[in-house]
Each structure stands twice: as structure tokens, then as C-alpha cells.
C-alpha positions as CSV (number, residue, x, y, z in Angstrom):
1,X,-0.8,15.7,19.6
2,X,-4.0,13.7,19.3
3,X,-5.5,12.6,22.7
4,X,-7.4,9.4,22.0
5,X,-8.7,7.3,24.9
6,X,-6.9,4.1,23.9
7,X,-10.1,2.1,24.0
8,X,-12.5,4.4,22.1
9,X,-10.7,3.4,18.9
10,X,-13.8,3.3,16.7
11,X,-14.3,7.0,17.2
12,X,-10.8,7.5,15.8
13,X,-12.1,7.2,12.3
14,X,-13.3,10.8,12.3
15,X,-10.8,13.1,10.8
16,X,-11.4,16.0,13.3
17,X,-8.6,15.3,15.8
18,X,-10.0,16.5,19.1
19,X,-9.5,15.2,22.6
20,X,-12.0,12.6,23.8
21,X,-13.5,12.4,27.2
22,X,-10.8,11.8,29.9
23,X,-12.9,9.3,31.9
24,X,-13.8,6.7,29.3
25,X,-14.0,3.0,29.7
26,X,-10.6,1.5,30.5
27,X,-11.3,-1.5,28.3
28,X,-12.8,-2.2,24.8
29,X,-16.2,-4.0,25.1
30,X,-17.3,-6.6,22.6
31,X,-20.5,-8.1,21.5
32,X,-19.3,-11.6,21.0
33,X,-16.6,-13.2,23.2
34,X,-15.7,-15.8,20.6
35,X,-14.4,-13.3,18.1
36,X,-10.7,-13.5,17.3
37,X,-10.4,-9.7,17.3
38,X,-11.4,-9.3,21.0
39,X,-9.1,-7.6,23.5
40,X,-8.3,-9.7,26.5
41,X,-7.5,-8.2,29.9
42,X,-5.9,-9.0,33.2
43,X,-8.5,-7.9,35.8
44,X,-6.6,-6.6,38.8
45,X,-7.3,-5.0,42.1
46,X,-5.0,-4.1,45.0
47,X,-2.1,-5.9,43.4
48,X,-3.9,-9.2,42.8
49,X,-5.1,-10.5,39.5
50,X,-8.4,-12.3,39.0
51,X,-8.2,-15.9,37.8
52,X,-10.9,-18.4,37.0
53,X,-9.6,-21.9,37.7
54,X,-11.6,-24.9,36.4
55,X,-10.9,-26.9,39.6
56,X,-12.7,-24.3,41.7
57,X,-16.2,-23.0,41.5
58,X,-14.9,-19.7,42.9
59,X,-12.9,-16.9,41.3
60,X,-9.5,-16.5,42.9
61,X,-7.3,-13.5,43.4
62,X,-3.6,-14.3,43.1
63,X,-0.3,-12.5,42.9
64,X,2.1,-12.5,39.9
65,X,-0.3,-13.0,36.9
66,X,0.8,-15.5,34.3
67,X,0.5,-14.0,30.8
68,X,0.4,-17.4,29.2
69,X,-2.6,-18.6,31.1
70,X,-6.0,-18.0,29.5
71,X,-7.7,-18.4,32.9
72,X,-6.3,-14.9,33.7
73,X,-7.9,-13.3,30.6
74,X,-11.3,-11.6,30.6
75,X,-13.4,-9.6,28.2
76,X,-16.5,-7.4,28.7
77,X,-19.5,-8.3,26.6
78,X,-22.3,-5.7,26.2
79,X,-22.6,-2.0,26.2
80,X,-22.9,1.0,28.5
81,X,-26.6,1.2,28.3
82,X,-27.5,-2.5,29.0
83,X,-24.5,-3.3,31.1
84,X,-21.8,-6.0,30.7
85,X,-21.2,-9.6,31.3
86,X,-17.7,-10.7,32.2
87,X,-16.4,-13.6,30.1
88,X,-13.3,-15.8,30.9
89,X,-11.2,-17.0,28.0
90,X,-9.9,-20.1,29.7
91,X,-13.3,-21.4,30.9
92,X,-15.1,-20.2,27.8
93,X,-18.0,-19.0,29.9
94,X,-19.5,-16.0,31.6
95,X,-18.9,-15.3,35.3
96,X,-22.3,-15.7,36.9
97,X,-23.4,-13.3,39.6
98,X,-25.2,-16.2,41.2
99,X,-21.8,-17.5,42.4
100,X,-21.2,-14.3,44.2
101,X,-24.4,-14.1,46.2
102,X,-26.0,-17.5,46.0
103,X,-28.2,-16.8,49.0
104,X,-30.4,-14.7,46.8
105,X,-32.0,-17.0,44.3
106,X,-33.2,-14.2,42.1
107,X,-29.7,-13.2,41.1
108,X,-28.6,-15.5,38.2
109,X,-26.0,-15.8,35.5
110,X,-27.9,-13.5,33.2
111,X,-27.4,-10.4,35.4
112,X,-25.5,-7.6,33.9
113,X,-23.0,-5.4,35.7
114,X,-22.4,-1.7,35.2
115,X,-19.1,0.2,35.3
116,X,-18.5,3.2,37.4
117,X,-15.3,5.1,36.4
118,X,-13.3,6.3,39.3
119,X,-10.4,7.8,37.3
120,X,-8.7,7.1,34.0
121,X,-7.6,3.6,35.0
122,X,-9.8,2.5,37.9
123,X,-13.4,1.4,38.0
124,X,-16.0,-0.3,40.1
125,X,-18.3,-3.1,39.0
126,X,-21.8,-2.5,40.1
127,X,-25.2,-4.2,39.6
128,X,-28.6,-3.0,40.6
129,X,-30.9,-5.4,42.4
130,X,-33.4,-3.7,44.8
131,X,-30.5,-1.6,45.9
132,X,-27.0,-0.9,44.5
133,X,-24.4,-3.5,45.1
134,X,-20.7,-3.5,44.2
135,X,-18.6,-6.5,43.3
136,X,-15.5,-6.3,45.4
137,X,-12.7,-8.5,46.6
138,X,-12.9,-9.6,50.2
139,X,-9.6,-9.6,52.0
140,X,-9.9,-13.2,53.0
141,X,-7.1,-15.7,53.0
142,X,-8.0,-19.4,53.2
143,X,-5.9,-22.3,54.2
144,X,-4.4,-22.4,50.7
145,X,-3.0,-18.9,51.1
146,X,-5.1,-17.4,48.2
147,X,-7.3,-14.4,48.4
148,X,-10.6,-15.7,47.2
149,X,-14.1,-14.7,46.1
150,X,-15.9,-11.9,44.4
151,X,-18.4,-10.6,46.9
152,X,-20.9,-7.8,47.1
153,X,-21.2,-4.8,49.2
154,X,-23.5,-1.7,49.2
155,X,-20.4,0.5,49.1
156,X,-17.4,0.5,46.7
157,X,-14.2,-1.1,47.8
158,X,-11.0,-2.0,46.0
159,X,-11.3,-0.6,42.5
160,X,-10.5,-2.8,39.6
161,X,-8.0,-2.2,36.8
162,X,-8.3,-3.7,33.3
163,X,-4.8,-4.3,32.0
164,X,-4.6,-5.3,28.4
165,X,-2.9,-8.7,28.1
166,X,-0.4,-7.7,25.5
167,X,2.2,-10.2,26.7
168,X,-0.2,-13.0,26.0
169,X,0.2,-12.4,22.3
170,X,3.2,-13.5,20.2
171,X,4.6,-11.1,17.6
172,X,3.5,-12.1,14.1
173,X,5.6,-9.8,11.9
174,X,9.2,-8.6,12.1
175,X,10.8,-5.8,10.1
176,X,14.3,-6.1,8.6
177,X,15.9,-4.9,11.9
178,X,14.2,-7.7,13.9
179,X,11.5,-5.5,15.6
180,X,8.4,-7.5,16.2
181,X,4.8,-6.2,15.6
182,X,1.5,-7.6,16.7
183,X,-2.2,-6.9,16.3
184,X,-3.9,-5.6,19.5
185,X,-7.3,-4.6,18.4
186,X,-9.4,-3.4,15.5
187,X,-12.7,-3.4,13.7
188,X,-14.8,-6.4,12.7
189,X,-14.9,-7.6,9.1
190,X,-17.8,-8.9,7.0
191,X,-16.9,-12.3,8.4
192,X,-14.7,-13.5,11.3
193,X,-12.1,-14.6,8.7
194,X,-12.0,-11.1,7.2
195,X,-11.5,-9.0,10.4
196,X,-8.7,-6.6,11.0
197,X,-6.6,-9.2,12.9
198,X,-5.7,-10.4,9.4
199,X,-3.9,-7.1,8.8
200,X,-0.9,-8.1,10.9
201,X,-0.8,-11.9,10.5
202,X,2.2,-12.0,8.1
203,X,0.0,-13.5,5.4
204,X,-0.9,-11.5,2.4
205,X,-3.3,-14.2,1.2
206,X,-5.7,-13.2,4.0
207,X,-7.4,-9.8,4.2
208,X,-9.7,-7.4,6.0
209,X,-12.9,-6.8,4.1
210,X,-15.8,-4.8,5.5
211,X,-17.3,-1.4,6.0
212,X,-15.0,1.6,5.8
213,X,-15.6,2.6,9.4
214,X,-14.5,-0.8,10.6
215,X,-11.2,-0.7,8.8
216,X,-9.0,0.4,11.7
217,X,-6.4,-1.5,13.8
218,X,-4.1,-1.1,16.7
219,X,-0.5,-2.5,16.4
220,X,2.1,-2.9,19.2
221,X,5.9,-3.0,18.5
222,X,8.2,-5.0,20.6
223,X,10.2,-1.8,21.3
224,X,9.8,1.9,20.5
225,X,10.8,2.6,16.8
226,X,11.1,5.6,14.5
227,X,8.9,5.2,11.5
228,X,10.9,5.7,8.3
229,X,8.3,4.0,6.1
230,X,5.3,1.7,6.3
231,X,3.7,-0.8,3.9
232,X,0.1,-1.5,2.9
233,X,-0.5,-4.8,1.0
234,X,-3.4,-5.0,-1.4
235,X,-5.8,-7.8,-1.2
236,X,-5.5,-11.0,-3.3
237,X,-8.5,-10.1,-5.5
238,X,-7.9,-6.3,-5.9
239,X,-8.3,-6.4,-9.7
240,X,-11.6,-8.2,-9.5
241,X,-13.1,-5.8,-6.9
242,X,-12.1,-2.4,-8.1
243,X,-14.8,-0.7,-6.0
244,X,-13.1,-1.8,-2.7
245,X,-9.9,0.1,-3.4
246,X,-8.7,2.1,-0.4
247,X,-8.2,5.8,-1.1
248,X,-7.3,7.6,2.1
249,X,-6.1,6.8,5.6
250,X,-4.1,7.9,8.6
251,X,-1.3,6.4,10.6
252,X,-0.8,7.5,14.2
253,X,1.7,6.6,16.9
254,X,1.7,6.6,20.7
255,X,4.0,5.6,23.5
256,X,1.4,5.3,26.2
257,X,-1.7,4.1,24.3
258,X,-3.6,7.3,25.3
259,X,-1.9,10.2,23.5
260,X,-1.8,9.7,19.8
261,X,0.2,11.6,17.2
262,X,-0.3,11.8,13.5
263,X,2.6,10.2,11.6
264,X,1.3,10.3,8.1
265,X,-2.0,11.0,6.3
266,X,-2.7,10.1,2.7
267,X,-5.7,11.5,0.7
268,X,-6.8,10.0,-2.6
269,X,-3.7,7.8,-2.9
270,X,-3.5,6.0,-6.3
271,X,-3.4,2.5,-5.0
272,X,-2.4,-0.1,-7.6
273,X,-4.7,-2.9,-8.7
274,X,-2.0,-5.6,-8.4
275,X,-3.0,-8.5,-6.1
276,X,-1.1,-8.9,-2.9
277,X,1.2,-6.0,-3.9
278,X,3.3,-4.3,-1.2
279,X,2.8,-0.5,-1.4
280,X,5.6,1.4,0.4
281,X,4.9,4.9,1.8
282,X,8.0,6.8,2.9
283,X,7.8,8.9,6.1
284,X,10.0,11.6,7.5
285,X,9.4,11.4,11.2
286,X,12.1,11.3,14.0
287,X,9.8,10.5,16.9
288,X,9.8,7.0,18.5
289,X,6.5,5.1,19.2
290,X,5.6,1.8,20.6
291,X,2.0,1.6,19.5
292,X,0.5,2.4,16.1
293,X,-3.0,3.0,14.9
294,X,-4.1,2.7,11.2
295,X,-7.5,4.1,10.2
296,X,-9.0,4.1,6.7
297,X,-10.9,7.3,6.0
298,X,-12.1,6.8,2.4
299,X,-12.5,4.2,-0.3
300,X,-14.0,4.0,-3.7
301,X,-17.1,2.2,-2.5
302,X,-18.9,1.8,0.8
303,X,-16.7,-1.2,1.6
304,X,-13.0,-1.6,1.5
305,X,-10.4,-4.3,1.7
306,X,-6.6,-4.6,2.4
307,X,-4.3,-7.4,3.2
308,X,-1.5,-6.2,5.5
309,X,-0.3,-3.1,7.4
310,X,3.5,-3.2,8.3
311,X,5.7,-0.7,10.0
312,X,9.1,0.1,8.6
313,X,11.1,-1.7,6.0
314,X,10.3,-5.4,5.5
315,X,12.7,-8.1,4.5
316,X,11.5,-10.8,2.0
317,X,14.1,-13.5,2.3
318,X,12.3,-16.5,0.9
319,X,11.5,-15.4,-2.7
320,X,10.4,-18.0,-5.2
321,X,9.8,-17.4,-8.9
322,X,6.2,-18.1,-9.8
323,X,6.3,-17.9,-13.6
324,X,7.7,-15.8,-16.5
325,X,5.2,-13.9,-18.6
326,X,6.3,-13.0,-22.2
327,X,4.8,-10.0,-23.8
328,X,5.7,-10.5,-27.5
329,X,8.7,-9.7,-29.6
330,X,11.0,-6.9,-28.3
331,X,9.1,-6.6,-25.0
332,X,10.8,-7.5,-21.8
333,X,9.6,-10.6,-19.9
334,X,7.7,-10.0,-16.7
335,X,9.0,-12.3,-14.0
336,X,6.4,-13.0,-11.2
337,X,7.6,-13.9,-7.7
338,X,6.1,-14.6,-4.3
339,X,7.6,-14.5,-0.8
340,X,7.0,-17.9,0.7
341,X,7.0,-16.4,4.1
342,X,4.4,-13.6,3.9
343,X,2.8,-14.4,0.5
344,X,3.4,-11.0,-0.9
345,X,3.6,-11.0,-4.7
346,X,5.9,-9.0,-6.9
347,X,7.2,-8.7,-10.4
348,X,10.2,-7.3,-12.3
349,X,11.3,-7.1,-15.9
350,X,13.8,-9.3,-17.7
351,X,15.4,-8.4,-21.1
352,X,13.5,-9.4,-24.2
353,X,14.1,-12.9,-25.4
354,X,12.2,-13.1,-28.7
355,X,13.4,-11.8,-32.0
356,X,11.7,-9.1,-34.1
357,X,9.6,-10.1,-37.2
358,X,10.1,-7.2,-39.6
359,X,7.8,-6.6,-42.6
360,X,8.5,-3.5,-44.6
361,X,10.8,-2.3,-41.9
362,X,8.2,-2.6,-39.1
363,X,8.0,-5.4,-36.6
364,X,4.6,-7.1,-36.9
365,X,4.8,-8.2,-33.2
366,X,5.7,-5.0,-31.3
367,X,5.4,-2.2,-33.9
368,X,9.0,-1.0,-33.6
369,X,10.8,0.1,-36.8
370,X,14.1,-1.3,-37.9
371,X,16.8,0.0,-35.6
372,X,14.3,1.4,-33.1
373,X,14.7,0.5,-29.4
374,X,12.2,0.9,-26.6
375,X,13.9,2.8,-23.7
376,X,10.8,3.0,-21.4
377,X,7.8,0.7,-21.9
378,X,4.3,2.0,-21.4
379,X,2.0,0.4,-18.9
380,X,-0.9,0.1,-21.2
381,X,0.4,-3.0,-23.1
382,X,0.5,-6.1,-21.0
383,X,1.9,-5.0,-17.7
384,X,1.9,-2.1,-15.2
385,X,4.9,0.2,-15.1
386,X,5.9,2.0,-11.9
387,X,7.2,5.6,-11.7
388,X,7.9,8.0,-9.0
389,X,5.1,10.6,-8.6
390,X,4.0,13.5,-6.4
391,X,0.4,14.7,-6.3
392,X,-0.6,18.4,-6.0
393,X,-4.0,20.2,-5.8
394,X,-4.9,23.7,-7.2
395,X,-5.7,26.2,-4.4
396,X,-7.6,29.4,-5.3
397,X,-6.6,29.2,-8.9
398,X,-2.9,28.7,-8.0
399,X,-1.1,25.6,-9.1
400,X,1.6,24.3,-6.6
401,X,5.2,24.4,-7.7
402,X,8.3,22.3,-7.0
403,X,12.0,23.1,-6.6
404,X,13.8,24.1,-9.8
405,X,15.8,20.9,-9.8
406,X,12.9,18.5,-9.6
407,X,13.3,17.5,-13.3
408,X,17.1,16.7,-13.0
409,X,18.8,13.4,-12.3
410,X,20.2,14.6,-9.0
411,X,16.8,15.3,-7.4
412,X,16.0,13.1,-4.5
413,X,12.5,11.5,-5.2
414,X,12.9,8.7,-2.6
415,X,9.9,9.9,-0.6
416,X,7.6,10.2,-3.7
417,X,5.0,7.6,-4.2
418,X,5.2,4.6,-6.5
419,X,2.6,5.2,-9.2
420,X,1.4,2.4,-11.4
421,X,1.0,3.4,-15.0
422,X,-1.4,3.9,-16.7
423,X,-3.2,6.1,-14.2
424,X,-6.7,7.3,-14.8
425,X,-9.9,8.6,-13.3
426,X,-12.3,5.6,-12.8
427,X,-14.0,4.9,-16.1
428,X,-12.3,7.9,-17.7
429,X,-15.7,9.7,-17.4
430,X,-17.0,7.5,-20.2
431,X,-14.9,9.5,-22.7
432,X,-12.7,8.7,-25.7
433,X,-10.2,6.8,-23.5
434,X,-12.8,4.4,-22.2
435,X,-11.2,1.3,-23.6
436,X,-7.6,2.0,-22.4
437,X,-6.4,-0.1,-19.5
438,X,-5.3,1.6,-16.3
439,X,-3.5,0.3,-13.2
440,X,-4.1,3.1,-10.6
441,X,-6.7,5.7,-9.9
442,X,-6.3,9.4,-10.5
443,X,-9.0,11.1,-8.2
444,X,-10.6,14.4,-8.3
445,X,-10.4,17.5,-10.5
446,X,-8.1,20.6,-10.7
447,X,-5.0,18.7,-9.5
448,X,-1.7,17.6,-11.0
449,X,1.1,15.0,-10.9
450,X,4.8,15.3,-11.2
451,X,6.2,12.1,-12.7
452,X,9.8,10.8,-12.9
453,X,11.2,7.8,-14.8
454,X,15.0,7.2,-14.9
455,X,16.9,5.1,-17.5
456,X,20.4,4.6,-18.8
457,X,21.9,5.0,-22.3
458,X,25.1,3.4,-23.4
459,X,25.8,6.1,-26.0
460,X,24.1,9.1,-27.6
461,X,24.7,10.3,-31.1
462,X,23.5,13.7,-32.4
463,X,21.6,11.9,-35.2
464,X,19.7,9.6,-32.9
465,X,15.9,10.0,-33.1
466,X,14.0,10.0,-29.8
467,X,10.2,9.8,-29.8
468,X,7.8,10.0,-26.9
469,X,4.4,8.2,-27.4
470,X,1.8,9.3,-24.9
471,X,-1.8,9.8,-24.0
472,X,-2.4,12.8,-21.8
473,X,-5.5,14.3,-20.3
474,X,-5.1,17.2,-19.8
475,X,-2.0,19.5,-20.1
476,X,1.5,18.0,-20.3
477,X,5.0,19.5,-20.0
478,X,7.9,17.1,-20.5
479,X,11.5,17.6,-19.4
480,X,14.6,15.5,-20.1
481,X,17.5,16.0,-17.6
482,X,16.1,19.4,-16.6
483,X,15.5,20.7,-20.1
484,X,11.9,21.4,-21.2
485,X,11.3,19.5,-24.5
486,X,7.5,19.3,-24.9
487,X,4.6,21.6,-23.9
488,X,1.2,20.0,-24.9
489,X,-1.9,21.8,-23.8
490,X,-5.2,20.1,-23.6
491,X,-5.9,16.4,-23.9
492,X,-4.9,13.9,-26.5
493,X,-7.2,14.5,-29.5
494,X,-8.2,11.1,-30.9
495,X,-11.2,9.0,-31.8
496,X,-13.7,7.6,-29.3
497,X,-13.1,4.2,-27.7
498,X,-9.5,4.1,-29.0
499,X,-6.8,1.5,-28.2
500,X,-3.2,2.3,-27.4
501,X,-1.8,1.9,-30.9
502,X,-4.2,4.4,-32.6
503,X,-4.7,6.7,-29.7
504,X,-1.3,8.0,-28.6
505,X,0.4,11.2,-29.8
506,X,4.0,11.2,-30.9
507,X,6.5,13.9,-30.1
508,X,10.2,14.1,-31.2
509,X,12.8,15.0,-28.6
510,X,16.2,16.3,-29.7
511,X,19.1,14.0,-29.1
512,X,21.0,16.9,-27.4
513,X,18.7,16.6,-24.4
514,X,20.1,13.1,-23.6
515,X,23.5,12.0,-22.2
516,X,25.4,8.8,-22.1
517,X,24.7,7.2,-18.6
518,X,21.8,8.0,-16.3
519,X,18.9,10.1,-17.7
520,X,15.6,11.2,-16.3
521,X,12.3,11.8,-18.1
522,X,10.3,14.2,-15.9
523,X,6.7,15.0,-16.8
524,X,4.2,17.5,-15.3
525,X,0.6,16.5,-15.8
526,X,-2.2,19.0,-15.1
527,X,-5.8,17.8,-14.8
528,X,-8.3,20.6,-15.2
529,X,-11.8,19.1,-15.5
530,X,-13.6,15.9,-16.6
531,X,-11.6,12.6,-16.9
532,X,-7.9,12.1,-16.4
533,X,-5.5,9.7,-18.0
534,X,-1.8,9.4,-18.6
535,X,0.6,6.8,-20.0
536,X,3.7,7.0,-22.2
537,X,6.7,5.2,-23.7
538,X,10.1,6.5,-24.9
539,X,11.8,5.1,-28.0
540,X,15.1,5.8,-29.8
541,X,16.2,5.0,-33.4
542,X,19.9,4.9,-33.9
543,X,21.3,7.2,-36.5
544,X,24.8,7.7,-35.2
545,X,27.1,4.9,-36.3
546,X,28.3,5.1,-39.9
547,X,27.4,1.9,-41.7
548,X,25.1,0.7,-38.9
549,X,22.0,0.3,-41.0
550,X,20.1,-2.0,-38.6
551,X,20.7,0.2,-35.6
552,X,22.1,-2.5,-33.4
553,X,25.3,-0.6,-32.7
554,X,27.4,-2.9,-34.9
555,X,28.6,-2.7,-38.5
556,X,28.5,-6.3,-39.9
557,X,27.0,-8.5,-42.5
558,X,23.5,-7.8,-41.2
559,X,23.9,-4.2,-42.4
560,X,25.0,-5.4,-45.8
561,X,21.9,-7.6,-46.1
562,X,19.7,-4.7,-44.9
563,X,21.0,-2.5,-47.8
564,X,20.5,-5.3,-50.4
565,X,16.9,-5.8,-49.1
566,X,16.3,-2.1,-49.5
567,X,17.7,-2.2,-53.1
568,X,15.4,-5.1,-53.9
569,X,12.4,-3.4,-52.4
570,X,12.0,-6.0,-49.6
571,X,12.6,-3.4,-47.0
572,X,11.8,0.4,-47.0
573,X,14.7,2.6,-47.7
574,X,15.9,4.6,-44.7
575,X,18.6,7.3,-44.3
576,X,20.7,4.8,-42.5
577,X,20.9,2.7,-45.7
578,X,22.5,5.6,-47.6
579,X,26.0,4.8,-46.3
580,X,27.7,7.1,-48.9
581,X,25.5,10.1,-48.3
582,X,24.8,10.6,-52.0
583,X,21.0,10.4,-51.5
584,X,20.7,6.9,-53.0
585,X,20.7,3.4,-51.6
586,X,22.7,1.2,-54.1
587,X,25.7,-1.0,-54.5
588,X,28.0,1.9,-53.5
589,X,26.5,1.8,-50.1
590,X,27.1,-2.0,-49.9
591,X,30.8,-1.4,-50.7
592,X,31.0,1.4,-48.2
593,X,29.7,-0.8,-45.4
594,X,32.1,-3.6,-46.4
595,X,35.0,-1.1,-46.3
596,X,33.9,0.0,-42.8
597,X,33.8,-3.7,-41.7
598,X,37.4,-4.2,-43.2
599,X,38.6,-1.0,-41.5
600,X,39.4,0.6,-44.8
601,X,37.6,3.9,-44.0
């Protein structure tokens, strides 16, 4: 349990989770009553709430406070050392002490009050002028039946209570189950339009931007909920401002706004650089909470930015396609979409639409050979690719381990993070991979990642040729369906300032490791020192259907044409062209393919 006074939230940024003083201010003070991030309170005493009515010069005390009435709402402007002025939201002005004791002309509206704490919830308002006076409520009922007037007394009477006016706020975000969420309080941003109230306004096009210590907020749910996951949404200009990327944070929950419990903590999370991207973090927690506190604890630079913080699974029901982005021959098309409701942006891949342009058996657009298919695309060329990943850190020269079945299809990776490939240490330490693109940050040294990518195969033949192209820094061990197939120690040894096509290493993987249906490529990456980088793709060249020279899975006139082009020297000869198996590519192979087409063999 973490015991936070609910109103000392700025102190919650510290990571040492110790109890705060029990008798702290029962309200959050502000420096400017016009800020949209202020907390507003019902000021109550002896069952009556304080209201400032424009038709009266006095302040009234009435029963049954109306949460929709701004004249009931107050904030405290100042600090403990200098004192506070009480500001009314409805009137838009300070409550002047001169109205309380007008007989003394020396007491004016600029007087500051001080707060004396009686217990965790009650306090007295005191000001010092010649002697100590207390602002109290006189038990006086006038002809209108109201109990009226602040007054002064040299001794305390009728302690006040500051009750946060939560009911005054409408819920701004709802999860898929219809639970509402609303911003209660948080830190100030660099400008009023960039403060933490933007983090729960259901609008990913707005953001918090400011100092790290001010990136905290307090959220209320419409009912107690168990947190199964939560979402952070990146800012709309994340790619342009890499140095503002959030790295580490805490999420806490409470059911009484005083005792806070840690729900989840992330350290050096590889946030993607996608703009307005919803990043989902899975949580295994069975407790129910009504209030939530999010606190940033680290970022790449001194300042940080983020767009939204949402509790539990979100529904995006108003999706509109923004545009389709082609990536060249043989590559899938990236379809960009945006939720019209919350402005979150997303993308998914569509099948390739453009044809290959082969020259000497190699496509001039995408680099694939005749009959070669891309099973898993890398994230270096044109678009990020997301995988499931788990981060680990070496401790006393011991590397962490996972269950034996982590590299199998059956393993449950639902609570692993979504890692955007390529991933790299910022700037790759200025080393040979400097020019390679990356879409998420890999922080620190002496740590590791477990990475999983799933895919499906319609068929597998023993003669199929599978190749993994990758850039790894440092050690890499690769598994396919639980079987270790590659063990590469050290980093990818290539020239300085390389680009993807002349930088990656190529590894062959036996076809026996794959199966028809669902497969998983599982990769262990170990970073020892210096920079870090990882990206990969997986390709297959069909060698399994007799007569299928083109590798498209069919035996047809295209295969006959392919053999003739090989014979004429227009295409390079391949083993697939030798349909008779005699070691030559000639007219006999053409006849063999025609016979297969006619069903004669």
C-alpha cells in the first residue's frame, strides 16, 4: 500500500513510496484561479455549504449543495508560507475579508488567510491582524431562512471541510464496458492548452507537454473497476520531437483518494514514435479501484509529452480510412485510419497490389528472387512492424530466463508489450548502424529482449528454402516453433553508415522447422555493451511443387515461359527450371511441365 495524501500529488513523482504526513492540506492549492486544471471544492461546515450569490453582497450557507452551480465552487490561491485567498468560480473573484469585518477599514480584499489543520479533513481559516482571528459561520437565520455571513472570532468555531466537487464534472471518456472516466487534477503544462487535463479529454490531437515532474494526473472512474489493461496515446508530433519520448511511469489506484496502491510500473518502455498511437499495456491485477493516478518518472529529455491516458480496453467505433500508402512491388499496402471520436490514429497492412518487375530473376522493386515470398516484413523499409516482446536485465552477471515453452506457438504472450521494429538505442551510439531507421528505443546496457512474431503457411515442402535477413547488435538466438535454428554471437559485421539492403546478414533455416498452419518465429536478443539494434524479415522460396518454376504454387503456362526464358538466357537458370532432374534446363523440361499441366505424369 502507498499512503498518499490525496492532495499532495506533486510529491507522488518520487519513486520511494513512503507515507506522507497524515495532517496535510485537505485541498490542492493553486497559483492561478483561471487555470483549467484547478481543483474546485464545496466549502462546508456543520452540514451547510458555502455559496456566493451574485444578488447578495454576503456569502451564504445553505443546505443541499447543488453540484451544477459554479457559485458553490471554491479554490485556494497561494501557498502555506504566504497564506491563501479564497476564489469563487461563479463570481470569478476573490472573497474579500473586508466584507467580513467592514468596521475595520484596514482589513481589505488583499488580506491572506492561513489554514490550521484540525484533523485529516477539518480545518480552520485564520488571519492575523493585531491578534489572531478565525473566520467562522455565525449561527444566524434571517427572514429568508438562510444561515448567512462569514464572521470573525478570536477563537475557532465550526471547522470547515473542503469537499472536491467531482460531481460537477462530466465524464469525458468511456471504456468498452461503458465505465466513465474523468480528469480530477494534475500538473501544469508549458501552456494552459498543454496541461494534464488534456490527458483525459478523449482527444488524441491535444496533449500534455511540459516538465517531467509536472506529468502527473488524477483520474476518477464512474464506478470501481479492475484494471486489466490501460492505454497511453503518443502525441501528434512524436516523430518530430524524439527527445520528448516518455520512458518510465507508474499507475496507482485508490478507493478512498488517500491510500494508493501500485498497479503497474514500467521502466525504459520502448515507446513507438508513431503519432497519436494507442499503446496498450496489459495488467494482471484483481483489485477494484475508483481513482487512478498516473505519474511519469523518466523521459529521454528534461521535458516530455503524451496525448491520452485511458483505463481498461477502449472501443473505437467510428473508424475512417485516411489513406493507403503503397510501399513498392511485392510489399503490402499500409492502410492508415483514424477514429473520428477520439482522434487516435492506427494502421494495418493490406495484401500487395503491384506486380514484380524481374530482371535476371530478381525484382528491381523489392529485391525478391523469382518464386520468393516475404513471410514477415522488416520494419526498416517504409513502415514499422509490431511484435510481442519482453524485456530483461542482467543481474550480477546472470541473465534472466523464461519458461521452456516461450518459443512455441502455444505460449501465451498476451501480456507482453507491443514493440515497434526496428528497435535501437538512440543514435545507435554513432556506430555502423547510424543510418538505419528505428521506430522504438532500446535503452540501457546489459539487457535483453525476447521477441515473438507469428505467421501462417498454407503449405510446407521439404525443398522450400527459408531465409532470415536481420541486423542484430549484439547476440541473437533464433527459434522456429520451439526449435533452435540460429545462434549468432556478436553484432552484425558490416560497413559503417550502411543501409538495410547492404547491411543485413542472411541465415538459412531448414524447412523441417516449419509447419503448415500457424508458426512462430521467436528470437532472443542480448545487448552487452555499446549500441543496440534489431530488425529482421523472413522469406521463403518455393521448391516443393514439381513443375512450379515460378514458385507461385501453380503449374501453368507461366512456368513454361520461365523455362524458355532460362534457355534463352533472359532469366537465370534455377533448380526449379530443371523439371526433369537431369541437371540441364532445356526443351525436355518444357515438355515435362506441359505433361504435368495435362495430367500425363
